[in-house]
DRENDO-1510 file (C-alpha; in Angstrom, 1 decimal, always signed):
<recs>
REC; n; res; u; v; w
REC; 1; MET; +171.1; +62.0; -9.8 .
REC; 2; TRP; +169.8; +62.0; -13.7 .
REC; 3; LYS; +171.7; +63.8; -16.6 .
REC; 4; ARG; +170.0; +63.5; -19.4 .
REC; 5; LYS; +171.5; +64.5; -23.0 .
REC; 6; THR; +169.5; +66.6; -25.6 .
REC; 7; PRO; +171.7; +68.8; -28.7 .
REC; 8; GLY; +172.9; +72.1; -27.5 .
REC; 9; ASP; +173.5; +70.6; -23.7 .
REC; 10; ARG; +176.5; +70.2; -21.7 .
REC; 11; PRO; +176.5; +66.0; -21.4 .
REC; 12; ASP; +178.0; +66.4; -18.3 .
REC; 13; GLN; +174.9; +69.1; -17.1 .
REC; 14; ILE; +172.7; +67.4; -14.6 .
REC; 15; LEU; +169.2; +68.7; -15.4 .
REC; 16; GLY; +167.0; +66.3; -12.6 .
REC; 17; PRO; +164.7; +64.1; -12.8 .
REC; 18; PRO; +163.2; +63.4; -16.0 .
REC; 19; PRO; +159.1; +64.0; -15.2 .
REC; 20; GLU; +158.5; +59.8; -15.7 .
REC; 21; ALA; +160.3; +59.9; -12.2 .
REC; 22; TYR; +158.1; +61.9; -10.1 .
REC; 23; SER; +156.1; +60.7; -8.1 .
REC; 24; TRP; +152.3; +61.7; -5.1 .
REC; 25; TYR; +154.7; +63.1; -2.4 .
REC; 26; ASN; +156.3; +65.7; -5.8 .
REC; 27; ASN; +152.1; +66.2; -6.9 .
REC; 28; VAL; +151.0; +67.6; -3.3 .
REC; 29; SER; +154.7; +69.7; -2.4 .
REC; 30; GLY; +153.7; +71.4; -5.7 .
REC; 31; PHE; +150.5; +72.0; -5.0 .
REC; 32; LEU; +151.2; +72.6; -1.0 .
REC; 33; ASP; +153.8; +75.8; -2.8 .
REC; 34; ASN; +151.1; +76.8; -4.5 .
REC; 35; LEU; +148.7; +77.3; -1.7 .
REC; 36; ARG; +151.2; +78.6; +0.9 .
REC; 37; ILE; +149.9; +77.0; +3.8 .
REC; 38; VAL; +153.7; +77.7; +5.3 .
REC; 39; PRO; +154.0; +81.6; +5.5 .
REC; 40; ARG; +149.7; +81.8; +5.9 .
REC; 41; LEU; +150.3; +79.3; +9.3 .
REC; 42; LEU; +153.2; +81.3; +10.1 .
REC; 43; MET; +151.8; +85.1; +9.7 .
REC; 44; LEU; +148.0; +83.0; +12.2 .
REC; 45; PHE; +150.1; +82.5; +14.5 .
REC; 46; TYR; +152.4; +86.4; +14.5 .
REC; 47; MET; +149.3; +87.7; +14.1 .
REC; 48; TYR; +147.8; +85.3; +17.9 .
REC; 49; LEU; +151.3; +86.4; +19.4 .
REC; 50; VAL; +151.2; +90.0; +18.8 .
REC; 51; TRP; +147.3; +89.5; +19.9 .
REC; 52; ARG; +148.7; +88.2; +23.3 .
REC; 53; VAL; +152.3; +89.8; +23.9 .
REC; 54; SER; +149.6; +93.2; +23.4 .
REC; 55; ASP; +147.3; +92.0; +25.9 .
REC; 56; TRP; +149.7; +91.6; +28.0 .
REC; 57; PHE; +151.2; +94.9; +28.2 .
REC; 58; ILE; +148.3; +96.1; +28.8 .
REC; 59; MET; +146.6; +95.0; +31.5 .
REC; 60; LEU; +149.9; +95.6; +33.5 .
REC; 61; PRO; +149.5; +98.2; +36.0 .
REC; 62; ASP; +153.1; +99.8; +36.0 .
REC; 63; PRO; +154.7; +98.8; +32.9 .
REC; 64; THR; +158.7; +99.0; +33.2 .
REC; 65; ALA; +161.3; +100.3; +30.2 .
REC; 66; ASN; +162.1; +96.4; +29.4 .
REC; 67; GLN; +158.7; +95.1; +29.5 .
REC; 68; ALA; +158.0; +97.8; +26.8 .
REC; 69; ALA; +160.8; +97.1; +25.0 .
REC; 70; PHE; +160.3; +93.6; +25.0 .
REC; 71; ALA; +156.6; +94.7; +23.7 .
REC; 72; THR; +157.7; +96.9; +21.3 .
REC; 73; GLY; +160.4; +94.4; +19.5 .
REC; 74; ILE; +157.1; +92.4; +19.1 .
REC; 75; ILE; +155.0; +94.2; +17.5 .
REC; 76; SER; +157.5; +95.8; +15.7 .
REC; 77; ALA; +158.7; +93.0; +14.2 .
REC; 78; GLY; +155.1; +92.5; +12.4 .
REC; 79; ALA; +156.5; +95.0; +9.7 .
REC; 80; LEU; +159.4; +92.8; +8.6 .
REC; 81; TRP; +157.0; +89.4; +8.9 .
REC; 82; PHE; +154.5; +91.3; +6.8 .
REC; 83; GLY; +156.9; +92.1; +4.2 .
REC; 84; ILE; +158.8; +89.1; +4.2 .
REC; 85; TYR; +155.2; +87.7; +4.1 .
REC; 86; VAL; +154.6; +89.9; +0.7 .
REC; 87; GLY; +157.1; +90.0; -1.3 .
REC; 88; THR; +158.3; +86.1; -1.0 .
REC; 89; GLY; +155.5; +84.0; -3.5 .
REC; 90; SER; +156.0; +81.6; -6.4 .
REC; 91; ASN; +158.7; +81.6; -7.9 .
REC; 92; ARG; +157.9; +80.1; -11.1 .
REC; 93; THR; +156.6; +81.5; -14.5 .
REC; 94; LYS; +154.0; +80.2; -16.2 .
REC; 95; ASN; +154.9; +78.5; -20.4 .
</recs>
């Protein structure tokens, strides 16, 4: 761990690596974080899952209560996923 001593800081405070210690993968990870690729891929996967479950449920000739509960659980979880997706974002502040 890196320790920097600046006026007004506690000498034992750990602030992280100095800017010159960053490498290419730090820049790539920051870029991918700004694009939010992982949440977007998860939302696409969930959209596909809901489509397939809905299609499966509609094709059932005589659905049982257990099958209806399964389909309802999968489909209604979309509100949770969407809430998490739009409620999260970059925690960085622009200077």
